[in-house]
SETORVO-742001 format. One record per residue (C-alpha): x, y, z. Coordinates in steps of 0.001 Angstrom, whole numbers, padded with zeros to 6 digits, always signed. Example, Ala and Ser with C-alpha at 12.3 -4.5 7.8 and 13.67 -1.06 7.14 Angstrom:
+012300-004500+007800;+013670-001060+007140;
***
This chain:
-023793+000853+008932;-025061+003661+011542;-026388+007023+010681;-023839+009587+011788;-024985+012880+013236;-023810+016476+012432;-020567+017948+013543;-018330+021059+013649;-016116+020848+010783;-012215+021034+010647;-011252+024901+010755;-008969+025495+007912;-009447+028811+007395;-005867+029816+008957;-004331+027289+006493;-002146+029106+004088;-001833+026040+002233;-005629+025628+001601;-006590+028688-000207;-003298+027713-002946;-005044+024471-003361;-008403+025373-003808;-007091+027975-006440;-005673+025571-008259;-008493+023183-008136;-010790+026066-009584;-008211+026889-012113;-008331+023228-013519;-012235+023005-013406;-012630+026196-015249;-010457+024973-018168;-012456+023383-021428;-013212+019952-021574;-010371+019532-024438;-007921+021017-021982;-008866+018498-018947;-008922+015716-021137;-005218+015232-020998;-004676+016630-017049;-005740+014784-013930;-007500+016911-011023;-005102+018629-009226;-005739+017614-005470;-003620+018593-002119;-003415+014928-000453;-001931+016501+002317;-005326+018164+003693;-006465+014188+003565;-003802+013919+006187;-003817+016880+007894;-004320+016547+011978;-007363+019245+012003;-009058+017061+009083;-008296+013552+010613;-009275+014316+014258;-012630+016000+012815;-013710+013203+010665;-012691+010705+012707;-014772+011763+015988;-017641+012454+013783;-017226+008893+012111;-017246+007458+015646;-013409+006281+014813;-014686+003621+012455;-015480+002631+008801;-018512+004425+008052;-019077+001012+005628;-018349-001749+007549;-017758-000510+011000;-014665-001870+011774;-012290+000398+013739;-008476+000733+013570;-007847-002384+015663;-009086-004508+012738;-008161-002524+009510;-006098+000433+008608;-008745+003712+008558;-008291+006815+006095;-009972+010071+005518;-012089+009515+002122;-014776+011331+000157;-018372+010041-000135;-018928+011709-003513;-015506+010687-005427;-013277+013310-006236;-012958+012509-010340;-014326+009416-012438;-017806+009247-010998;-019253+006168-012475;-022178+003878-012270;-026275+003845-012150;-028585+005266-014501;-025908+008308-014946;-023062+008355-017797;-019335+008456-016683;-017793+012133-015720;-014117+012463-015638;-014792+015320-013427;-017453+014578-011222;-017589+015235-007791;-013890+017158-008012;-015311+020764-006678;-016378+018937-003559;-013046+017688-002746;-012481+019690+000238;-015942+019989+001627;-015979+018688+005170;-019432+017440+004359;-018234+015167+002113;-015572+013910+003913;-015936+010353+005574;-013804+007683+007463;-013078+004476+005478;-011088+001339+005716;-008608+000583+002763;-010871-002223+001744;-013977-000828+001391;-011971+001916-000665;-010442-000304-002764;-013708-002041-003385;-015474+001543-003868;-012805+003498-005761;-014675+005980-007738;-017958+004514-008481;-020962+006233-007094;-023940+004998-008791;-027381+007304-008543;-031192+006929-009820;-031399+009165-012637;-029459+012505-013435;-026494+013841-011762;-026228+017093-010112;-024881+020131-012438;-021341+020520-013184;-020103+023082-009995;-023331+022760-007859;-023092+023654-004353;-023317+020512-002029;-026844+021307-000614;-028092+021349-004379;-026222+018375-004967;-027991+017006-002152;-031266+018144-003278;-031052+016962-006838;-029751+013602-006571;-030762+010105-005444;-027579+008270-004536;-028099+004209-005062;-025008+004271-002294;-026661+004453+001291;-025548+007735+002554;-024192+007778+006256;-024898+011088+007117;-028586+011198+005642;-031931+009323+006269;-032698+006234+008261;-029489+004647+007287;-030198+001385+009576;-033545+000491+007544;-031767-000548+004622;-030002-003686+005986;-030804-007155+007567;-028160-008758+009909;-027997-012336+010952;-026620-013712+013997;-024065-015295+012281;-022591-011655+010697;-024540-012455+007241;-026068-008876+005831;-029121-008425+003378;-029928-005100+001698;-033654-004224+002273;-034056-001572-000495;-032164-000500-003453;-029620+001377-002251;-028779-001342+000749;-028543-003757-001917;-026403-001756-004199;-024084-000859-001330;-023742-004624-000163;-022831-005225-003686;-020340-002571-004630;-018580-002830-001191;-018876-006706-000746;-020290-006266+003258;-021630-009876+002292;-017862-011027+001868;-017055-014010+003948;-014147-012628+005610;-015726-009651+006786;-019078-011506+007712;-016437-013693+010212;-015471-010676+011889;-018977-009591+012285;-020376-012246+013416;-017659-013355+015957;-018710-009938+017311;-022689-010388+017331;-021990-013807+019050;-019933-012345+021937;-023332-009729+022041;-025594-012193+022348;-023275-014222+024812;-023248-010866+027216;-026904-010540+026570;-027532-014294+027994;-025403-013523+030927;-027140-010470+031747;-030387-011843+030907;-030149-014769+033121;-028519-013503+036189;-030061-011326+038846;-029025-009022+040110;-027791-008060+036581;-024011-008887+036408;-021862-007343+033603;-022036-004735+030694;-025485-002572+030518;-027616-003103+027364;-027149-000020+026160;-023702+000051+026713;-023435-003283+024239;-025415-001221+021687;-023341+002055+021863;-022716+003841+018607;-019071+003942+019059;-018798+000288+019149;-017198-001760+016255;-020524-003360+014332;-022522-001496+016503;-025015-001329+013566;-025060-005039+013068;-025566-005429+016651;-028569-003179+017007;-029747-004694+013851;-029939-007831+015742;-031247-006625+018759;-034373-005022+016912;-034918-008131+015137;-035101-010074+019050;-037080-007222+020798;-039051-004862+018556;-042673-005557+018779;-042437-008008+022276;-043593-007263+025025;-041311-006913+028236;-041931-005772+031787;-045495-005010+030636;-044473-002612+027740;-044166-003360+024101;-040813-002507+022864;-040430+000357+019970;-039236+003614+019644;-036701+005624+017239;-033617+004061+015944;-031163+006466+017932;-033202+005815+021108;-034192+001739+020884;-030866+001251+023174;-032164+003204+026223;-035558+001853+025779;-034470-001618+025600;-031796-001504+028311;-034724+000136+031055;-037199-002754+029923;-034789-005345+030454;-033765-003972+033950;-037650-004378+035011;-037690-007697+033362;-039229-010749+035635;-038346-014243+035416;-040984-015139+032764;-039753-012156+030583;-036278-013408+031083;-037215-017147+029997;-038822-015892+026808;-035848-013766+025727;-033561-016614+026326;-035796-018892+024047;-036146-015858+021644;-032177-015729+021342;-032110-019384+020793;-034571-020090+018078;-033338-016715+016067;-029745-017937+015977;-031046-021623+014861;-033432-019713+012276;-030677-017691+010894;-028121-020941+010623;-030479-022638+008328;-031586-019100+006494;-030320-018886+002629;-029234-015467+001575;-028489-014852-002290;-024813-013068-002715;-025235-009917-004620;-023007-009228-007572;-022126-005659-008716;-023623-003743-010869;-027155-005094-009852;-029160-006092-012912;-031777-003454-011620;-030086-000497-012968;-027905+000068-015745;-024014+000224-015473;-022476+003310-016806;-019147+001025-017155;-017728-002063-019078;-019497-004948-017222;-017409-007217-018742;-014051-005437-017521;-015766-005315-014070;-016358-008730-013864;-013058-009625-014943;-011222-007714-012643;-008589-009324-010122;-008473-008935-006404;-006337-006345-005192;-002846-007906-004528;-001369-005290-002122;+001752-007429-000079;+001733-007039+003613;+004176-009939+004089;+006364-012117+002234;+008243-015040+003485;+010864-017238+001626;+011974-020274+002931;+014790-022477+001006;+014379-020425-002215;+017417-020095-004448;+019700-018306-001633;+016849-017385+000439;+016299-019314+003970;+014152-018334+006266;+013822-014576+005047;+010815-012525+005778;+010003-008944+004140;+007126-006829+005696;+005704-003320+004466;+004743-000588+006495;+001286+000073+007609;+000565+003113+005762;+002135+005943+004138;+002717+009280+006147;+002485+012219+003632;+000362+010508+001022;-002634+008231+000551;-000924+005774-001603;-000103+002012-001350;+003170+001416+000934;+006213-000086-001226;+009403-001827-000888;+012668-001007-002362;+015571-003416-001937;+019470-002671-001600;+022427-004800-001098;+025548-005816-002842;+025277-008194-005992;+024531-011841-005292;+022550-010992-002092;+019240-012075-003419;+017494-009103-004489;+016326-010435-008143;+015371-013336-006370;+013003-011709-004269;+011754-010466-007353;+011010-013641-009018;+009696-015275-006020;+006821-012612-005739;+006129-013115-009213;+006013-016873-009188;+003788-016673-006237;+001222-013899-007516;+000680-015777-010727;+000047-019240-009436;+001633-022661-010269;+000131-023046-014085;+001188-019953-015149;+004521-020516-013625;+005135-023460-015531;+004702-021413-018360;+007997-019756-017818;+009739-022721-018432;+012088-022094-015507;+014254-024914-014774;+013552-025989-011115;+016877-026356-009828;+017802-022933-010293;+014825-022178-007912;+016083-024088-004850;+018690-023560-002373;+022053-023035-003971;+023937-024687-000940;+021822-027985-000876;+024137-029932-002946;+023030-031886-006119;+019424-031596-004705;+017359-034027-006618;+019215-036792-005588;+019253-036027-001887;+017241-038345+000174;+015330-035359+002031;+015389-032506-000295;+014195-029125+000789;+010908-027753-000601;+011197-023877-002214;+008439-022169-000550;+006970-018347-000799;+004129-017372+001155;+002357-013806+000441;+000225-012244+003125;-001790-009462+001455;-002851-006129+002942;-006440-006771+002145;-009560-009185+002828;-007396-011846+004916;-006122-013275+001900;-002543-015354+001405;-000924-017506-001372;+001794-019978-000992;+004053-021236-004015;+005513-024386-003467;+008166-026180-005524;+008263-029823-004437;+012034-030712-004616;+011950-034324-005039;+009372-034667-007631;+010056-030965-009278;+006304-030147-008956;+004761-026723-008329;+002159-026251-005855;-000046-023316-005109;-003696-021674-005780;-005305-022623-008555;-005104-019726-010396;-003477-015739-010223;-003536-014522-006770;-003889-010783-008616;-002691-008774-010855;+001267-008467-010992;+003731-007037-013689;+007667-007517-013732;+010346-006139-015365;+014096-007104-015553;+016998-004410-015629;+017220-004398-019672;+013931-002743-020480;+013649-001735-024168;+011124-002145-027200;+011181-004199-030315;+009530-002223-032923;+008871-005197-035380;+007122-006321-032091;+003864-004572-030860;+001346-007368-029146;+001848-009764-026481;-000263-012319-025069;-002944-011522-022242;-001248-013685-019929;+000193-013609-015984;+003112-015704-017355;+004093-013055-020200;+003813-010041-017940;+006682-010986-015926;+008495-012970-018173;+011750-010334-018457;+012481-011087-014918;+013177-014590-015633;+014680-014034-019570;+016933-010777-019855;+016238-010820-023787;+012482-010510-023163;+011782-006950-025096;+008468-005153-024472;+005834-004509-026960;+006177-001636-029184;+004386+001408-027674;+003768+003523-030574;+001220+000828-032256;-000887-000262-028939;-001255+003807-028789;-002555+004491-031819;-005097+001926-031691;-006779+003243-028776;-010208+005343-028171;-009778+009007-027572;-010598+008275-023965;-007932+005344-023418;-005280+007616-024876;-005974+010310-022814;-005854+008107-019800;-002435+006959-021038;-001347+010674-021546;-002580+011818-018187;-000193+009021-016597;+002964+010182-019129;+002304+013835-017971;+003050+012848-014297;+005943+010315-014838;+007762+012529-017711;+007218+015798-015717;+005692+017787-018545;+004969+021354-018194;+001354+022817-018555;+002036+023352-022054;+003859+020089-023273;+001254+017517-024788;+001228+014094-026076;-000312+014052-029467;+000296+011880-032858;+002101+013506-035509;+000716+013673-039049;+002581+010907-039921;+000685+008758-037323;+003927+008699-034665;+003221+009226-031176;+005368+012405-029895;+005946+014083-026959;+005628+017732-027641;+008104+019533-025320;+008108+023181-025982;+005935+023219-029167;+008481+021177-030542;+006910+017349-031178;+009835+014659-030536;+008771+010762-031591;+008812+008334-028988;+011477+005885-030694;+013512+009087-030986;+014028+010291-027242;+016844+009566-025591;+017807+005818-024142;+016825+006971-020505;+013651+008517-021927;+012622+005418-023727;+013256+003002-021318;+010929+004456-018304;+008540+005452-021261;+008716+001937-022808;+007654+000362-019233;+005146+003148-018423;+003020+002648-021196;+003448-001169-021181;+002387-000631-017583;-000694+001398-018848;-001135-001272-021538;-002041-004255-018918;-003814-001762-016491;-006538-000493-018757;-007276-004541-019459;-009355-004369-016161;-009492-000581-014890;-011098+002697-016911;-009133+005033-014482;-005348+004275-014207;-005405+006623-011079;-007497+004212-009354;-005844+000948-010955;-004336-001747-008474;-001602-003906-009157;+001743-005052-007792;+004785-003883-010018;+008161-005450-009746;+010938-003579-011539;+014612-004709-011079;+017784-002063-011169;+014982+000871-011957;+018078+003076-012158;+019097+001560-015563;+019555+003886-018106;+018472+006919-016266;+020275+010382-015410;+020814+011466-011896;+018040+013869-012113;+015901+011151-013471;+017090+008767-010571;+016280+011288-007865;+012454+011760-009056;+011326+008324-010433;+009866+006677-007651;+008005+009724-006271;+006816+010291-010337;+005586+006292-009967;+003977+006667-006875;+002260+009994-007719;+000992+008525-011381;-000201+005402-010067;-001217+005816-006228;-002891+002308-005725;+000159+000178-007289;+002533-001282-004908;+005600-000998-006623;+008536-003528-005169;+012113-002531-007065;+015758-002880-006410;+018670-000626-007123;+021810+000209-006666;+021929+004207-006869;+021108+006133-003433;+019769+008837-005961;+016472+006581-006072;+015719+006180-002446;+014435+009838-002859;+010451+009234-002692;+010599+006479-000420;+009854+006627+003263;+011473+005160+006455;+010594+001309+006608;+010274+001008+002920;+013905+000533+002308;+015249-003045+003033;+018819-003624+002941;+020047-007111+002181;+023794-008811+003206;+025560-011780+003763;+026738-013001+007199;+029894-015146+008331;+028281-018324+006534;+027197-016953+003339;+023856-016838+004653;+021204-013878+003244;+020033-011587+005931;+018417-008273+006372;+020039-005323+008031;+018141-004460+010957;+017573-000846+013192;+018469+001237+009504;+018949+004771+010277;+016193+007424+008823;+016303+008449+005270;+014931+011872+005861;+016968+014493+004880;+020017+012381+004046;+022382+013673+001151;+023311+010958-001229;+026933+010865-000157;+025372+010400+003406;+023402+007109+001921;+026741+005605+000508;+028342+005957+003894;+025675+004803+005826;+024254+001136+006580;+021977+001234+003151;+025370+001053+001092;+028046+000412+003326;+030732+002584+001808;+033462+003909+004095;+034056+006589+002079;+033105+008195-001134;+036716+009467-001665;+038461+008162-005057;+040018+004702-004165;+043316+005701-005683;+043431+008641-003504;+042942+006464-000633;+045643+004540-001774;+048312+006948-002459;+047677+008165+001273;+048305+004458+002251;+051231+004653+000375;+052317+008219+002093;+051751+006602+005555;+053813+003630+004855;+057076+005632+003337;+056775+008083+006117;+057052+005224+008815;+059655+003977+007087;+061748+007167+007931;+065656+006708+009304;+065442+006137+013426;+066500+009974+013809;+063491+011168+011884;+060597+008375+013323;+059758+010300+016736;+058606+013497+014598;+057012+011031+011826;+055071+009142+014382;+053687+012296+015641;+053043+013425+012319;+050958+009964+011298;+049379+010260+014923;+047934+013648+014000;+047185+012597+010643;+045546+009380+011543;+044646+008979+014907;+044463+012328+016562;+045747+013711+019964;+043808+012865+022523;+042605+009302+023684;+039209+010124+022929;+040167+010852+019313;+042153+007997+018995;+039545+005375+020478;+036642+007075+018226;+039019+006948+015119;+039967+003098+015750;+036225+002540+016200;+035259+003874+013475;+037995+002193+011115;+037060-000905+013042;+032981-000279+011971;+033499+000467+008505;+036210-002273+007808;+033819-004557+009294;+031007-003407+007463;+032635-003526+004012;+033075-007595+004521;+030944-009362+002243;+031249-012224+004669;+031884-012174+008367;+030548-009552+011145;+027147-008236+010677;+027457-004329+009893;+024945-003912+013041;+026974-005954+015041;+030493-003838+014381;+028331-000672+014873;+027521-001936+018100;+031095-002728+019010;+032221+000489+017739;+029608+002211+020171;+030594+000453+023133;+033878+000980+023087;+033806+005049+022355;+031207+004695+025243;+034277+003119+027506;+036714+005870+025996;+034227+008705+027663;+034018+006899+030806;+037808+006626+031114;+038218+009988+030128;+035688+011250+032237;+037277+009521+035549;+040595+010739+034460;+039847+014687+034762;+041568+017605+034002;+044779+017525+033718;+045177+013898+033555;+047658+011964+031135;+045602+010706+028025;+045224+006628+027937;+047013+005057+025427;+044504+004051+021609;
***
């Protein structure tokens, strides 16, 4: 880390939306604790994505994460808050659900943070002693609190850490140790990136020291604060030079002035000084290589954690998918799916929606992801026949001399992690990582609950069973909800409020008979008496909440991958239009991978998050490239676009009637043929050459696109476009008054 200076915050006084956002926040904060218990803090996420805010924060934070010091060339960065906007926890102070919501829009509370540090930190904000009073101003909060996370804006930030030449880090204070442990700044993956940068710094320093006249980069430039890992470089440089005599002067000085002082001394250094510097670099590197550094685990033992340490220690790592590749897995061969780097309109995790006709591998993709994430031992417990997972076009498979293995490889968005699921076709053995790679939940198309069954094993394979077994029922939600303590019940109620779009006066409550009810308009309706669509989505949402609460205190910060097959099942069109948006708002850190056949479900998705699968002329499954933008498209436009590929939304019987009419007209006696042909051309082809060519090209394109096998859609589109362009060129050369070309 490196201390950041003051800056001029973003001017939001002219933004009309900010006034409304702040009023909504303050109205919520003035509610009673009982009223806030089942409601989430109303925060306008567009604030953190707006250009003035992003530019100001990026400039203030030197275009890099304030904690790990990686810039955008390493990892995705986004605007976050130093003090969390809700559910602050950790340290000696107790958990507060609404601490520090009132600082959500304070410019002095904004930082630039990478997605990995954000994933580790979440809403943890440990402090020594008591927290600041509720609704205290920013200055009072800073004056009265002692955070156990190093504040990048205050104090001598660099003094809390010591860096080794190989990239490892040690905390040298209580704040430093807590920061390292909480954000895993000593993670092997991060230490490797940091060590590579320090190695380059030491190599450049050797060149600068050993050559005279000086060549290459100047020392103060090597230690410039805008560089990635500048804090680590400066820490190593201070260990090397502080207190060392160079050119007759003892190197010392303030942290900010150190690079300039060192650079001037290096320029004046003579041969004996340069030899000692080179020797010192070599000895420090050798010492650091053999030095033992203890790995710290959060929460540290030197303060009492406010949260459940057992839940903290058993939490699975985030398994957000960046890329998944299938090789000879069922009908999928050499297929790669990628998620977009980041959402443009919200801070949540990018998701994926799979479209395509039946039998193009949508469900297979969900199954493959589930198997790769739960690991080989849990995959075996699903008792799936290995032959069902291998290539459908490889014949008998197990009597082949050289059978092809089925492989699913997942590259994760965070921490440089990868997991691989391999089914050895010859030996019928599953290979892969020793345990689950992350928390994954899977739901097949038939999502219903059994009132006689209220429990489910706490195992990875049980959470995805319904993707492989269509008769697997979800646990009865009411029994579990009745067993919850008030805090956990309110967490689930907050989740349901968002997904079910309950009004401000609606509540989730138990009735006098112990049944869980959704009180709409003051009338309580038991869960089991809701409509089929409500029950389907509610059973799934409660089940997701059940599994996430095993590991997370706050569902809004829970991280997992959720796979849903045919998400549109049982839903009314109005629900289909809002289901993805509601799920993503309710669980912003959960990555959903879903399938659907309904264009209404595309609402809530962004460009690049929708993938269309198809079969080519050989029957092989492929991904349709170069899809159009989904923004602003109506449902009927989506149906006739490359997302669904229909040539028309007209009733098929009507189209058939038109075809019969055309045939009847063209069978008229010869005396009426000319007139009939003219009418048909006007009806079908148009008058001009351009209209005829366009009509013919469109007909050919739509015909080819609807074939389950044959010319790829994108090839048909390209051919149709070329035909139209050729027609336009011919029409232009003909000039006004020329005879139209024949179609």
